[in-house]
C-alpha positions in Angstrom: -98.1 112.0 92.7 -95.0 113.2 94.6 -92.6 115.4 92.5 -89.3 113.8 91.8 -87.3 116.4 93.6 -89.5 116.0 96.7 -89.2 112.2 96.6 -85.4 112.4 96.4 -85.3 114.9 99.3 -87.5 112.6 101.4 -85.4 109.6 100.7 -82.1 111.3 101.5 -83.3 113.4 104.4 -82.1 111.0 107.2 -79.3 109.3 105.4 -75.9 109.2 107.1 -72.7 109.6 105.1 -71.0 106.3 104.4 -67.6 106.0 105.9 -65.1 104.6 103.4 -62.8 101.9 104.5 -59.1 102.7 104.7 -56.9 101.2 102.0 -56.3 97.5 102.6 -52.5 97.8 102.8 -52.9 100.5 105.5 -55.3 98.3 107.5 -53.0 95.3 107.1 -50.1 97.5 108.4 -52.2 98.5 111.4 -52.9 94.8 112.2 -49.3 93.8 111.8 -48.3 96.7 114.1 -50.7 95.3 116.7 -49.1 91.9 116.3 -45.7 93.4 116.8 -46.9 95.1 119.9 -48.3 91.8 121.3 -45.0 90.1 120.6 -43.1 92.9 122.3 -45.3 92.7 125.4 -44.8 88.9 125.6 -41.0 89.3 125.1 -41.0 91.9 128.0 -43.0 89.6 130.3 -41.5 86.2 129.4 -38.1 86.9 127.7 -36.6 85.2 124.7 -36.1 81.5 124.4 -32.7 80.3 125.7 -30.0 80.3 123.0 -32.0 82.3 120.5 -29.0 84.0 118.9 -27.3 80.7 118.5 -30.3 79.2 116.9 -30.8 82.1 114.5 -27.3 81.4 113.1 -28.7 78.0 112.0 -30.0 78.2 108.4 -32.8 75.7 109.0 -34.1 77.5 112.1 -33.8 80.9 110.4 -35.7 79.7 107.3 -38.5 78.2 109.4 -38.8 81.4 111.4 -38.8 83.6 108.3 -41.3 81.3 106.6 -43.8 81.5 109.5 -43.3 85.3 109.9 -43.8 86.1 106.3 -46.7 83.7 106.0 -48.4 85.6 108.8 -47.7 89.0 107.3 -48.6 88.2 103.7 -51.7 86.2 104.6 -52.9 89.3 106.5 -52.4 91.5 103.4 -54.2 88.9 101.3 -57.1 88.8 103.8 -57.6 92.5 103.6 -57.3 92.6 99.8 -59.8 89.8 99.1 -62.3 91.2 101.7 -63.1 94.0 99.3 -65.8 93.5 96.6 -64.4 93.0 93.1 -60.9 92.1 94.2 -59.4 89.0 92.6 -59.1 85.9 94.7 -55.7 85.4 93.1 -54.4 87.5 96.0 -54.8 84.4 98.1 -51.7 83.0 96.5 -49.6 85.9 98.0 -48.6 84.0 101.2 -48.1 80.6 99.5 -44.3 81.0 98.7 -43.7 81.8 102.3 -46.0 79.0 103.4 -44.1 76.6 101.2 -40.8 77.6 102.8 -42.3 77.2 106.2 -43.8 73.8 105.5 -40.6 72.7 103.8 -38.5 73.7 106.7 -40.9 71.9 109.1 -40.8 68.7 107.0 -37.1 68.8 106.6 -36.5 69.1 110.3 -39.0 66.3 111.0 -37.3 63.9 108.5 -33.7 64.8 109.3 -33.8 65.5 113.1 -36.7 63.5 114.4 -36.4 62.7 118.0 -39.3 61.1 119.9 -40.7 63.1 122.8 -39.9 61.4 126.0 -42.4 61.8 128.8 -41.2 64.4 131.2 -39.0 66.3 128.7 -41.4 69.3 128.8 -42.1 70.4 132.4 -45.7 71.3 133.3 -44.6 74.9 133.8 -43.1 75.1 130.3 -46.1 73.5 128.8 -48.4 75.9 130.6 -46.3 78.9 129.5 -46.4 77.6 125.9 -50.1 77.3 125.9 -50.5 80.8 127.5 -48.3 82.3 124.8 -50.4 80.6 122.1 -53.6 81.9 123.6 -52.3 85.4 124.3 -51.1 85.7 120.7 -53.8 84.0 118.7 -56.9 85.2 120.6 -56.4 88.9 120.4 -55.2 88.7 116.8 -58.2 86.6 115.8 -60.6 89.0 117.5 -58.8 92.0 115.9 -59.0 90.4 112.4 -62.7 89.5 113.0 -63.5 93.0 113.9 -61.5 94.6 111.0 -62.9 92.2 108.4 -66.5 91.9 109.7 -67.8 93.8 106.6 -66.8 90.8 104.4 -68.9 88.3 106.4 -72.0 88.5 104.1 -70.5 88.4 100.7 -67.0 86.8 100.7 -66.4 84.9 104.0 -64.6 81.7 103.0 -61.4 83.1 101.4 -61.2 85.9 104.0 -61.4 83.4 106.9 -58.8 81.1 105.3 -56.3 83.9 104.8 -57.0 85.4 108.3 -56.6 81.9 109.9 -53.3 81.4 108.0 -52.1 84.8 109.2 -52.9 84.1 112.8 -51.2 80.7 112.5 -48.0 82.1 111.1 -47.7 84.9 113.7 -48.5 82.5 116.6 -45.9 80.1 115.4 -43.4 83.0 115.2 -44.2 83.9 118.8 -43.7 80.3 120.1 -40.4 80.0 118.1 -39.1 83.2 119.6 -40.1 82.5 123.2 -40.3 78.7 123.7 -38.0 75.8 122.8 -41.1 73.6 122.1 -41.7 73.4 118.3 -45.4 73.1 117.7 -45.6 74.6 114.2 -47.7 71.8 112.7 -50.1 71.8 115.6 -50.5 75.6 115.4 -51.1 75.5 111.6 -53.7 72.7 111.9 -55.4 74.3 114.9 -55.9 77.7 113.3 -56.8 76.4 109.8 -59.1 73.9 111.5 -60.8 76.7 113.4 -61.2 78.7 110.2 -62.7 75.7 108.4 -65.1 75.1 111.3 -66.2 78.8 111.1 -66.7 78.5 107.3 -68.8 75.3 107.7 -70.9 76.8 110.5 -71.5 79.9 108.4 -72.5 77.8 105.4 -74.9 75.8 107.5 -76.5 78.9 108.9 -76.9 80.4 105.4 -78.4 77.2 104.1 -80.8 77.1 107.0 -81.9 80.7 106.5 -82.3 80.2 102.7 -84.5 77.2 103.4 -86.6 79.2 105.8 -87.1 81.9 103.1 -88.1 79.3 100.6 -90.7 77.7 102.9 -94.1 79.3 102.4 -95.8 80.9 105.4 
């Protein structure tokens, strides 16, 4: 029999100290500063959309921009909060007022100012620039969130992925609103949330497959 003190010493001899995560609000602030840096770099390289100051004076445009921006920021905070064990999933409701404002402004503009897109309205150069802005905004932000929230992958993935996808959608829509005249808010929201849903379904399928393998006798 090994004495208790010797057993404890043997078990703890090679242990490494656990690094505590920084507070969720601090990590969310770091992510949002990264998003602001990306937007500043795109603004320096591309410039603002034509007539931005005039459009900002329009209440509908300002509300849509504010809704997208606050949706991205608050969803990021919610993602970091719900990624911690024991935190209430009620934090997922945090971005919903801003999301409601964003969706309301999109729907109002579609109903009141709908104009069909005529082929040739958007030049290939403008379309390519729009797609480049979308990729340059959403890809690094998605990678950053995936890295910062990777610890939640094993115990609480679905709500974290939902909030993170919503955050990237809001910030990406903000970027396109500031830099391009093409309004693609609905497409951006559907693309990011659709990607998040695909990740959740893929994760669920992998977990189900692994659990089935564990249940199968050797």
